[in-house]
C-alpha atoms as one frame of an Amber mdcrd trajectory, in Angstrom:
protein
  -9.990  15.796  27.991 -10.997  15.761  24.369 -14.656  15.816  23.463 -15.989
  12.442  22.371 -16.510  13.690  18.805 -12.848  14.746  18.555 -11.705  11.321
  19.749 -14.072   9.604  17.319 -12.832  11.763  14.447  -9.190  11.125  15.372
  -9.831   7.375  15.552 -11.563   7.439  12.155  -8.631   9.322  10.601  -6.131
   6.905  12.104  -8.134   3.858  11.009  -8.854   5.049   7.442  -5.563   3.795
   5.917  -5.938   0.467   7.692  -9.505   0.101   6.452  -8.468   0.993   2.894
  -5.671  -1.571   3.081  -8.041  -4.245   4.360 -10.528  -3.564   1.558  -7.756
  -3.619  -1.061  -6.424  -6.878   0.367  -9.883  -8.446   0.250 -10.497  -7.455
  -3.377  -6.994  -8.082  -4.765  -7.480 -11.846  -5.292 -10.686 -11.183  -7.259
  -8.943  -8.658  -9.497  -5.904 -10.873  -9.948  -8.085 -13.798 -11.051  -9.615
 -11.613 -13.712  -6.473 -10.014 -15.116  -3.619 -11.532 -13.129  -2.159  -8.071
 -12.559  -1.088  -6.955  -9.132  -0.222  -3.420  -8.196   2.539  -2.026  -6.040
   1.920   1.432  -4.589   4.737   3.478  -3.114   5.007   7.010  -1.760   8.693
   7.552  -1.173  11.943   5.682  -1.597  14.846   7.203   0.323  18.144   6.312
   1.967  16.563   6.906   5.374  12.771   7.320   5.203  12.647   8.319   8.883
   9.259   8.434  10.557   7.383   8.511   7.248   5.142   5.449   7.481   4.660
   5.328   3.712   8.347   5.451   2.785  10.737   2.564   2.282  14.526   2.434
   2.224  16.293   2.265  -1.156  17.741  -1.155  -0.386  14.247  -2.543   0.287
  12.967  -1.071  -2.976  15.953  -2.674  -4.715  14.936  -6.019  -3.211  11.407
  -5.558  -4.595  12.812  -4.894  -8.083  15.144  -7.904  -7.791  12.237 -10.103
  -6.696  10.185  -9.055  -9.719  13.092  -9.732 -12.079  14.052 -13.060 -10.472
  10.458 -14.283 -10.731   9.954 -13.095 -14.326   7.247 -10.650 -13.300   6.868
  -7.792 -15.757   6.607  -4.336 -14.197   4.260  -2.100 -16.186   2.569   1.295
 -16.112  -1.155   1.706 -15.481  -1.854   2.457 -19.149  -0.126  -0.774 -20.115
  -2.241  -2.554 -17.504  -5.456  -1.039 -18.877  -4.507  -2.046 -22.436  -3.886
  -5.678 -21.529  -6.498  -8.185 -22.591  -6.881 -11.299 -20.503  -3.242 -12.224
 -20.104  -1.403 -15.443 -19.499   1.510 -14.044 -17.548   1.796 -12.150 -14.329
   2.489  -8.417 -14.448   2.771  -5.771 -11.761   1.755  -2.142 -12.136   4.142
   0.079 -10.165   2.760   3.425  -9.005   3.939   6.292  -6.818   1.519   8.619
  -5.033   1.973  12.334  -4.406   4.890  13.011  -6.793   7.513  13.515  -4.099
  11.108  14.463  -4.886  12.158  11.220  -3.210  10.879   9.486  -6.361  13.331
  11.462  -8.489  16.249  11.000  -6.095  15.524   7.436  -4.979  13.256   5.303
  -7.142  13.717   6.894 -10.584  17.418   6.022 -11.017  16.807   2.489  -9.749
  13.856   1.966 -12.095  15.868   3.288 -15.030  18.781   0.981 -14.203  16.395
  -2.002 -14.298  14.519  -0.806 -17.394  11.264  -0.641 -15.405   8.617   2.025
 -16.051   6.095   3.278 -13.518   3.220   5.699 -13.102   3.694   8.757 -10.874
   0.567  10.452  -9.523   1.531  14.093  -8.906  -0.558  16.361  -6.711  -1.103
  19.005  -9.402  -1.340  22.024  -7.105   1.946  21.196  -5.381   4.350  20.942
  -8.328   7.694  22.188  -6.964   6.189  22.974  -3.547   6.137  21.345  -0.143
   3.043  19.392   0.870   0.916  20.855   3.628  -0.720  17.626   4.817   2.287
  15.776   6.246   2.261  15.540  10.013   6.010  14.962  10.389   8.028  17.118
   8.008   6.795  18.778   4.862   7.981  16.895   1.806   8.948  18.627  -1.431
   7.142  17.645  -4.630   8.580  17.146  -8.085   9.173  20.244 -10.190   7.765
  20.697 -13.693  11.249  20.049 -15.115  11.592  16.809 -13.163   8.158  15.669
 -14.339   9.083  16.377 -17.976  12.326  14.431 -17.575  10.563  11.485 -15.931
   7.918  11.428 -18.683  10.665  11.704 -21.295  12.072   8.427 -19.998   8.760
   6.639 -20.582   7.206   6.857 -17.130   3.601   7.998 -16.939   2.466  11.069
 -15.066  -1.045  11.068 -13.631  -2.965  13.379 -11.333  -3.409  12.718  -7.630
  -5.956  15.557  -7.405  -5.204  19.265  -7.265  -4.923  19.669  -3.492  -4.470
  16.138  -2.052  -7.992  16.345  -0.641  -9.207  13.303   1.261 -11.693  12.178
  -1.390 -13.458   9.809   0.996 -14.514  12.780   3.132 -15.865  14.895   0.265
 -19.517  14.944  -0.720
């Protein structure tokens, strides 16, 4: 048997993403009323995302891009979002967490084909390395050369911390 504290900690870790999603869902309508800008957050886009709960298949990502285009929804970077005054049209900020190579292989070519720019949040200490926090499979992160190429095409590069620390658990 596990000690009660271990079970409580495991339950808290498992529930944290769900709680964050619930909070984001609750606040999204308030933010959208103010600026009418929604955000789409992705981690990986791959042919077969496997057991990765934060990855989506390429065809599904293609459907998202088609939906935005067919509904005249502009896809923008976070800097473009921040620069917008009160707007009269709907826009969507597209972001990718962690800076995984699946962005370069999967999403990047699709975004370029559609003329859509995004913001990639790279874990700075893992450029060109494999992440050490994944439970199922260690995923490779973008290299410095890939990041330069992505930025050269007009996508933004941001920082997703140095070590991918769980910021909620830090003092």
